[in-house]
C-alpha beads as a LAMMPS data file, in Angstrom:
LAMMPS data file: protein, C-alpha beads

300 atoms
299 bonds

1 atom types
1 bond types

-500.0 500.0 xlo xhi
-500.0 500.0 ylo yhi
-500.0 500.0 zlo zhi

Masses

1 110.0

Atoms # bond

1 1 1 -74.792 52.248 -389.653
2 1 1 -75.520 48.888 -391.272
3 1 1 -77.823 46.676 -389.194
4 1 1 -79.110 43.117 -389.430
5 1 1 -82.516 44.562 -390.370
6 1 1 -80.878 45.879 -393.546
7 1 1 -78.674 42.905 -394.400
8 1 1 -80.897 39.887 -393.672
9 1 1 -83.587 40.851 -396.251
10 1 1 -80.836 41.112 -398.881
11 1 1 -79.410 37.743 -397.854
12 1 1 -82.856 36.110 -397.939
13 1 1 -83.596 37.700 -401.296
14 1 1 -80.327 36.321 -402.674
15 1 1 -81.278 32.758 -401.730
16 1 1 -84.747 33.234 -403.214
17 1 1 -83.226 34.589 -406.434
18 1 1 -80.978 31.519 -406.700
19 1 1 -83.960 29.221 -406.178
20 1 1 -85.955 31.145 -408.784
21 1 1 -83.153 31.006 -411.353
22 1 1 -82.747 27.270 -410.735
23 1 1 -86.491 26.736 -411.163
24 1 1 -86.925 25.589 -407.564
25 1 1 -88.760 28.477 -405.932
26 1 1 -92.261 27.159 -406.627
27 1 1 -92.629 23.936 -404.619
28 1 1 -94.061 20.874 -406.341
29 1 1 -96.305 20.142 -403.359
30 1 1 -97.360 23.714 -402.686
31 1 1 -100.894 25.054 -402.440
32 1 1 -102.625 28.377 -401.903
33 1 1 -103.050 27.521 -398.219
34 1 1 -99.343 26.766 -397.785
35 1 1 -98.324 29.911 -399.694
36 1 1 -100.514 31.987 -397.373
37 1 1 -98.859 30.371 -394.362
38 1 1 -95.472 31.368 -395.779
39 1 1 -96.639 34.946 -396.360
40 1 1 -98.351 35.429 -393.004
41 1 1 -95.415 33.866 -391.136
42 1 1 -93.003 36.216 -392.879
43 1 1 -95.127 39.262 -392.035
44 1 1 -95.513 38.284 -388.388
45 1 1 -91.816 37.437 -387.999
46 1 1 -90.515 40.649 -389.564
47 1 1 -93.135 43.229 -388.638
48 1 1 -94.621 41.954 -385.369
49 1 1 -92.381 39.517 -383.487
50 1 1 -89.033 41.168 -384.249
51 1 1 -90.145 44.653 -383.128
52 1 1 -91.767 43.181 -380.015
53 1 1 -88.591 41.319 -379.047
54 1 1 -86.262 44.238 -379.811
55 1 1 -88.384 46.917 -378.138
56 1 1 -89.466 44.638 -375.301
57 1 1 -85.902 43.581 -374.588
58 1 1 -84.687 47.182 -374.613
59 1 1 -87.470 48.284 -372.266
60 1 1 -86.901 45.431 -369.810
61 1 1 -83.169 45.974 -369.645
62 1 1 -83.479 49.736 -369.300
63 1 1 -85.889 49.194 -366.414
64 1 1 -84.155 46.394 -364.542
65 1 1 -80.496 46.804 -365.520
66 1 1 -80.046 50.515 -366.250
67 1 1 -76.457 50.668 -365.033
68 1 1 -75.229 47.679 -367.068
69 1 1 -75.775 49.021 -370.583
70 1 1 -72.585 48.416 -372.565
71 1 1 -70.754 47.278 -369.431
72 1 1 -69.168 44.265 -371.170
73 1 1 -68.339 45.961 -374.464
74 1 1 -64.618 45.456 -373.861
75 1 1 -64.895 41.657 -373.791
76 1 1 -62.621 40.024 -376.365
77 1 1 -64.582 39.072 -379.512
78 1 1 -64.113 35.309 -379.322
79 1 1 -65.546 35.197 -375.819
80 1 1 -68.560 37.097 -377.123
81 1 1 -68.991 34.517 -379.888
82 1 1 -68.883 31.696 -377.340
83 1 1 -71.510 33.512 -375.267
84 1 1 -73.847 33.725 -378.282
85 1 1 -73.254 30.086 -379.199
86 1 1 -74.158 28.960 -375.682
87 1 1 -76.980 31.361 -374.800
88 1 1 -78.529 31.597 -378.267
89 1 1 -77.681 28.614 -380.444
90 1 1 -77.438 25.918 -377.763
91 1 1 -80.594 27.154 -376.038
92 1 1 -82.400 27.098 -379.392
93 1 1 -81.262 23.506 -379.906
94 1 1 -82.911 22.461 -376.625
95 1 1 -86.070 24.483 -377.295
96 1 1 -86.369 22.881 -380.736
97 1 1 -85.713 19.422 -379.334
98 1 1 -88.277 19.962 -376.579
99 1 1 -90.932 20.948 -379.127
100 1 1 -90.474 17.596 -380.846
101 1 1 -90.430 15.670 -377.592
102 1 1 -93.281 17.209 -375.579
103 1 1 -96.838 17.238 -376.992
104 1 1 -97.660 20.470 -375.146
105 1 1 -94.969 22.312 -377.133
106 1 1 -95.351 20.640 -380.536
107 1 1 -98.267 22.867 -381.542
108 1 1 -95.981 25.907 -381.362
109 1 1 -93.667 24.463 -384.007
110 1 1 -96.011 22.280 -386.087
111 1 1 -96.448 24.884 -388.844
112 1 1 -92.740 24.872 -389.660
113 1 1 -92.937 21.281 -390.885
114 1 1 -94.735 21.932 -394.145
115 1 1 -94.768 19.788 -397.303
116 1 1 -91.721 21.376 -398.958
117 1 1 -88.342 22.987 -398.323
118 1 1 -87.087 26.356 -399.491
119 1 1 -85.849 29.736 -398.291
120 1 1 -89.489 30.752 -397.870
121 1 1 -89.847 28.205 -395.039
122 1 1 -87.265 29.861 -392.787
123 1 1 -89.767 32.233 -391.105
124 1 1 -92.604 29.724 -390.972
125 1 1 -93.575 29.122 -387.332
126 1 1 -96.362 29.727 -384.900
127 1 1 -96.540 33.261 -383.501
128 1 1 -95.785 32.246 -379.933
129 1 1 -92.941 29.914 -380.929
130 1 1 -91.013 32.903 -382.238
131 1 1 -92.097 35.373 -379.579
132 1 1 -91.307 33.155 -376.605
133 1 1 -87.995 31.655 -377.725
134 1 1 -85.741 32.310 -374.731
135 1 1 -82.610 32.406 -376.872
136 1 1 -83.839 35.572 -378.625
137 1 1 -84.299 37.354 -375.316
138 1 1 -80.955 36.087 -374.012
139 1 1 -79.242 37.361 -377.161
140 1 1 -80.935 40.692 -376.506
141 1 1 -79.366 40.746 -373.054
142 1 1 -75.915 40.168 -374.524
143 1 1 -76.440 42.967 -377.030
144 1 1 -77.549 45.275 -374.221
145 1 1 -74.390 44.428 -372.286
146 1 1 -72.269 45.543 -375.216
147 1 1 -72.013 42.609 -377.608
148 1 1 -73.885 44.325 -380.432
149 1 1 -71.073 44.557 -382.979
150 1 1 -70.156 40.895 -382.659
151 1 1 -73.846 39.960 -382.754
152 1 1 -74.164 41.513 -386.201
153 1 1 -71.588 39.104 -387.652
154 1 1 -72.765 36.179 -385.540
155 1 1 -76.388 36.619 -386.618
156 1 1 -75.437 37.136 -390.259
157 1 1 -73.473 33.875 -390.159
158 1 1 -76.266 32.035 -388.395
159 1 1 -78.933 33.183 -390.834
160 1 1 -76.737 32.278 -393.818
161 1 1 -76.425 28.748 -392.465
162 1 1 -80.113 28.502 -391.527
163 1 1 -81.461 29.759 -394.837
164 1 1 -78.954 27.599 -396.671
165 1 1 -80.045 24.520 -394.724
166 1 1 -83.678 25.136 -395.723
167 1 1 -82.980 26.177 -399.307
168 1 1 -84.476 24.104 -402.109
169 1 1 -81.072 24.310 -403.807
170 1 1 -78.916 21.936 -401.714
171 1 1 -75.516 23.601 -401.802
172 1 1 -73.843 20.695 -399.996
173 1 1 -74.460 18.298 -402.894
174 1 1 -71.229 19.441 -404.519
175 1 1 -69.294 18.209 -401.475
176 1 1 -70.611 14.688 -401.978
177 1 1 -69.978 14.512 -405.725
178 1 1 -66.213 14.922 -405.532
179 1 1 -64.090 12.439 -403.626
180 1 1 -61.389 15.054 -403.055
181 1 1 -63.859 17.069 -400.985
182 1 1 -64.782 14.155 -398.721
183 1 1 -62.582 15.270 -395.780
184 1 1 -64.024 18.779 -395.990
185 1 1 -67.567 17.404 -396.202
186 1 1 -66.974 15.275 -393.105
187 1 1 -65.984 18.350 -391.101
188 1 1 -68.698 20.672 -392.417
189 1 1 -71.608 18.278 -391.945
190 1 1 -70.621 17.704 -388.312
191 1 1 -70.106 21.377 -387.594
192 1 1 -72.986 23.337 -389.134
193 1 1 -76.469 22.514 -390.355
194 1 1 -76.564 21.554 -394.040
195 1 1 -79.404 20.794 -396.450
196 1 1 -78.796 17.027 -396.190
197 1 1 -78.999 16.957 -392.396
198 1 1 -81.814 19.488 -392.057
199 1 1 -83.873 18.046 -394.901
200 1 1 -83.765 14.789 -392.949
201 1 1 -85.279 16.580 -389.964
202 1 1 -88.156 17.824 -392.135
203 1 1 -88.767 14.432 -393.780
204 1 1 -92.262 12.943 -393.800
205 1 1 -91.009 9.466 -392.926
206 1 1 -88.074 7.686 -391.356
207 1 1 -88.837 4.402 -393.101
208 1 1 -86.406 5.188 -395.927
209 1 1 -83.467 5.479 -393.539
210 1 1 -82.977 9.120 -394.545
211 1 1 -85.599 10.943 -392.526
212 1 1 -84.806 11.820 -388.929
213 1 1 -87.506 14.083 -387.548
214 1 1 -86.676 13.184 -383.953
215 1 1 -83.141 14.523 -384.374
216 1 1 -80.984 16.936 -386.393
217 1 1 -82.258 19.875 -384.351
218 1 1 -79.250 22.162 -384.716
219 1 1 -79.766 25.692 -386.001
220 1 1 -76.319 27.152 -386.645
221 1 1 -74.222 24.347 -385.186
222 1 1 -75.012 20.748 -386.061
223 1 1 -72.298 19.953 -383.554
224 1 1 -74.954 20.061 -380.808
225 1 1 -76.647 17.054 -382.427
226 1 1 -73.324 15.237 -382.614
227 1 1 -72.588 16.079 -378.989
228 1 1 -75.989 15.073 -377.606
229 1 1 -76.577 11.993 -379.750
230 1 1 -79.354 13.265 -382.035
231 1 1 -77.306 13.404 -385.254
232 1 1 -78.191 11.375 -388.343
233 1 1 -75.985 11.811 -391.417
234 1 1 -76.724 9.993 -394.686
235 1 1 -75.658 12.495 -397.382
236 1 1 -78.987 11.832 -399.055
237 1 1 -82.167 13.884 -399.378
238 1 1 -85.684 12.658 -398.500
239 1 1 -88.340 12.497 -401.197
240 1 1 -91.168 13.949 -399.087
241 1 1 -91.473 16.530 -396.326
242 1 1 -93.963 17.465 -393.645
243 1 1 -96.071 15.610 -391.121
244 1 1 -98.516 13.090 -392.535
245 1 1 -101.938 13.341 -390.821
246 1 1 -103.822 10.315 -389.684
247 1 1 -105.986 8.775 -392.456
248 1 1 -109.235 10.707 -392.731
249 1 1 -108.104 13.492 -390.386
250 1 1 -108.843 17.045 -391.490
251 1 1 -105.961 19.562 -391.532
252 1 1 -105.734 21.813 -388.511
253 1 1 -107.440 25.178 -388.880
254 1 1 -105.049 27.944 -389.918
255 1 1 -105.666 29.816 -386.663
256 1 1 -104.539 26.796 -384.618
257 1 1 -101.285 26.451 -386.540
258 1 1 -100.519 30.158 -386.242
259 1 1 -101.732 30.948 -382.729
260 1 1 -101.443 27.777 -380.652
261 1 1 -101.837 27.563 -377.634
262 1 1 -104.125 30.602 -377.624
263 1 1 -106.310 28.751 -380.138
264 1 1 -106.560 24.966 -380.101
265 1 1 -108.365 22.302 -382.064
266 1 1 -109.560 20.773 -378.793
267 1 1 -109.441 21.986 -375.207
268 1 1 -106.262 20.815 -373.507
269 1 1 -105.210 18.999 -376.695
270 1 1 -101.699 18.622 -375.461
271 1 1 -102.870 16.606 -372.443
272 1 1 -105.125 14.267 -374.393
273 1 1 -102.764 11.474 -373.506
274 1 1 -99.528 9.924 -374.626
275 1 1 -98.975 6.203 -374.674
276 1 1 -95.330 5.537 -374.073
277 1 1 -93.707 2.143 -374.399
278 1 1 -90.221 0.969 -375.156
279 1 1 -86.853 -0.165 -373.944
280 1 1 -83.670 1.601 -373.042
281 1 1 -82.799 1.686 -376.725
282 1 1 -85.895 3.497 -377.916
283 1 1 -89.541 4.267 -377.439
284 1 1 -92.630 4.953 -379.468
285 1 1 -94.809 7.836 -378.438
286 1 1 -98.350 8.183 -379.714
287 1 1 -99.676 11.581 -378.781
288 1 1 -102.689 13.692 -379.617
289 1 1 -101.286 16.982 -380.867
290 1 1 -103.411 19.947 -381.845
291 1 1 -106.428 17.719 -382.318
292 1 1 -104.825 15.118 -384.527
293 1 1 -102.977 11.945 -383.587
294 1 1 -99.346 12.003 -384.594
295 1 1 -96.937 9.104 -384.233
296 1 1 -93.521 10.247 -383.216
297 1 1 -90.660 7.803 -382.972
298 1 1 -88.095 8.732 -380.395
299 1 1 -84.732 7.300 -379.567
300 1 1 -82.836 8.565 -376.578

Bonds

1 1 1 2
2 1 2 3
3 1 3 4
4 1 4 5
5 1 5 6
6 1 6 7
7 1 7 8
8 1 8 9
9 1 9 10
10 1 10 11
11 1 11 12
12 1 12 13
13 1 13 14
14 1 14 15
15 1 15 16
16 1 16 17
17 1 17 18
18 1 18 19
19 1 19 20
20 1 20 21
21 1 21 22
22 1 22 23
23 1 23 24
24 1 24 25
25 1 25 26
26 1 26 27
27 1 27 28
28 1 28 29
29 1 29 30
30 1 30 31
31 1 31 32
32 1 32 33
33 1 33 34
34 1 34 35
35 1 35 36
36 1 36 37
37 1 37 38
38 1 38 39
39 1 39 40
40 1 40 41
41 1 41 42
42 1 42 43
43 1 43 44
44 1 44 45
45 1 45 46
46 1 46 47
47 1 47 48
48 1 48 49
49 1 49 50
50 1 50 51
51 1 51 52
52 1 52 53
53 1 53 54
54 1 54 55
55 1 55 56
56 1 56 57
57 1 57 58
58 1 58 59
59 1 59 60
60 1 60 61
61 1 61 62
62 1 62 63
63 1 63 64
64 1 64 65
65 1 65 66
66 1 66 67
67 1 67 68
68 1 68 69
69 1 69 70
70 1 70 71
71 1 71 72
72 1 72 73
73 1 73 74
74 1 74 75
75 1 75 76
76 1 76 77
77 1 77 78
78 1 78 79
79 1 79 80
80 1 80 81
81 1 81 82
82 1 82 83
83 1 83 84
84 1 84 85
85 1 85 86
86 1 86 87
87 1 87 88
88 1 88 89
89 1 89 90
90 1 90 91
91 1 91 92
92 1 92 93
93 1 93 94
94 1 94 95
95 1 95 96
96 1 96 97
97 1 97 98
98 1 98 99
99 1 99 100
100 1 100 101
101 1 101 102
102 1 102 103
103 1 103 104
104 1 104 105
105 1 105 106
106 1 106 107
107 1 107 108
108 1 108 109
109 1 109 110
110 1 110 111
111 1 111 112
112 1 112 113
113 1 113 114
114 1 114 115
115 1 115 116
116 1 116 117
117 1 117 118
118 1 118 119
119 1 119 120
120 1 120 121
121 1 121 122
122 1 122 123
123 1 123 124
124 1 124 125
125 1 125 126
126 1 126 127
127 1 127 128
128 1 128 129
129 1 129 130
130 1 130 131
131 1 131 132
132 1 132 133
133 1 133 134
134 1 134 135
135 1 135 136
136 1 136 137
137 1 137 138
138 1 138 139
139 1 139 140
140 1 140 141
141 1 141 142
142 1 142 143
143 1 143 144
144 1 144 145
145 1 145 146
146 1 146 147
147 1 147 148
148 1 148 149
149 1 149 150
150 1 150 151
151 1 151 152
152 1 152 153
153 1 153 154
154 1 154 155
155 1 155 156
156 1 156 157
157 1 157 158
158 1 158 159
159 1 159 160
160 1 160 161
161 1 161 162
162 1 162 163
163 1 163 164
164 1 164 165
165 1 165 166
166 1 166 167
167 1 167 168
168 1 168 169
169 1 169 170
170 1 170 171
171 1 171 172
172 1 172 173
173 1 173 174
174 1 174 175
175 1 175 176
176 1 176 177
177 1 177 178
178 1 178 179
179 1 179 180
180 1 180 181
181 1 181 182
182 1 182 183
183 1 183 184
184 1 184 185
185 1 185 186
186 1 186 187
187 1 187 188
188 1 188 189
189 1 189 190
190 1 190 191
191 1 191 192
192 1 192 193
193 1 193 194
194 1 194 195
195 1 195 196
196 1 196 197
197 1 197 198
198 1 198 199
199 1 199 200
200 1 200 201
201 1 201 202
202 1 202 203
203 1 203 204
204 1 204 205
205 1 205 206
206 1 206 207
207 1 207 208
208 1 208 209
209 1 209 210
210 1 210 211
211 1 211 212
212 1 212 213
213 1 213 214
214 1 214 215
215 1 215 216
216 1 216 217
217 1 217 218
218 1 218 219
219 1 219 220
220 1 220 221
221 1 221 222
222 1 222 223
223 1 223 224
224 1 224 225
225 1 225 226
226 1 226 227
227 1 227 228
228 1 228 229
229 1 229 230
230 1 230 231
231 1 231 232
232 1 232 233
233 1 233 234
234 1 234 235
235 1 235 236
236 1 236 237
237 1 237 238
238 1 238 239
239 1 239 240
240 1 240 241
241 1 241 242
242 1 242 243
243 1 243 244
244 1 244 245
245 1 245 246
246 1 246 247
247 1 247 248
248 1 248 249
249 1 249 250
250 1 250 251
251 1 251 252
252 1 252 253
253 1 253 254
254 1 254 255
255 1 255 256
256 1 256 257
257 1 257 258
258 1 258 259
259 1 259 260
260 1 260 261
261 1 261 262
262 1 262 263
263 1 263 264
264 1 264 265
265 1 265 266
266 1 266 267
267 1 267 268
268 1 268 269
269 1 269 270
270 1 270 271
271 1 271 272
272 1 272 273
273 1 273 274
274 1 274 275
275 1 275 276
276 1 276 277
277 1 277 278
278 1 278 279
279 1 279 280
280 1 280 281
281 1 281 282
282 1 282 283
283 1 283 284
284 1 284 285
285 1 285 286
286 1 286 287
287 1 287 288
288 1 288 289
289 1 289 290
290 1 290 291
291 1 291 292
292 1 292 293
293 1 293 294
294 1 294 295
295 1 295 296
296 1 296 297
297 1 297 298
298 1 298 299
299 1 299 300
């Protein structure tokens, strides 16, 4: 039986091979520290978090819902897809958005916003960000109820879109080069996450009109951003990525980035204070996050 554990490594390897052949696998702004983050994040995602979620989910459901295993297996496939979109993808959108909005949660996700893009970035997150994502556990519930076969194709599709949106080879560029493809581009970029829209989310600045790190949160569907007013579409790609530290500030210790909130730069860093000011059209939030001050512009 073919499982996602067999297919996803092949899919990821395919994207990496394309980046390597195009000379874009080694990031221009990489370092030994960043490469180690990529490696450790991959190991923890594949060999620690995934088994914990799968085995933990199975144990919880077998204990608390023993009579419901496979009880919804006869549900028509398109209703199963809708269930995954709502309980997995939409929930992930709100978790992701909350991490960018609330200082207490930002430390969980800070590591993902490194200085470059690429397929290698896809697994890069704090340990507890991955482990505690409610959408993963909700998806596990749906699988337990009998949605496993549909989940295989749903997850394969989602990971293809996610890895593609992070890839250092922007596949959507071809859509913008040919006028005949403009109608198709308009639909695609408002439906799923693309390199142009997700690169903007990872941008180091919004001053160029391209970056949009307080929006473009969608994972599989970019439609959530369109629906909830956080979409920013320019069909351009930012020049720099990551979160610029305050002048003179030292980078967070690796243990903080990987294991926040268990390890913090300062006690109760997330409650160090946030100065909020603004109008109905927008606000500027200055917050102390993981021991360093980070300016985050927010528009609601």
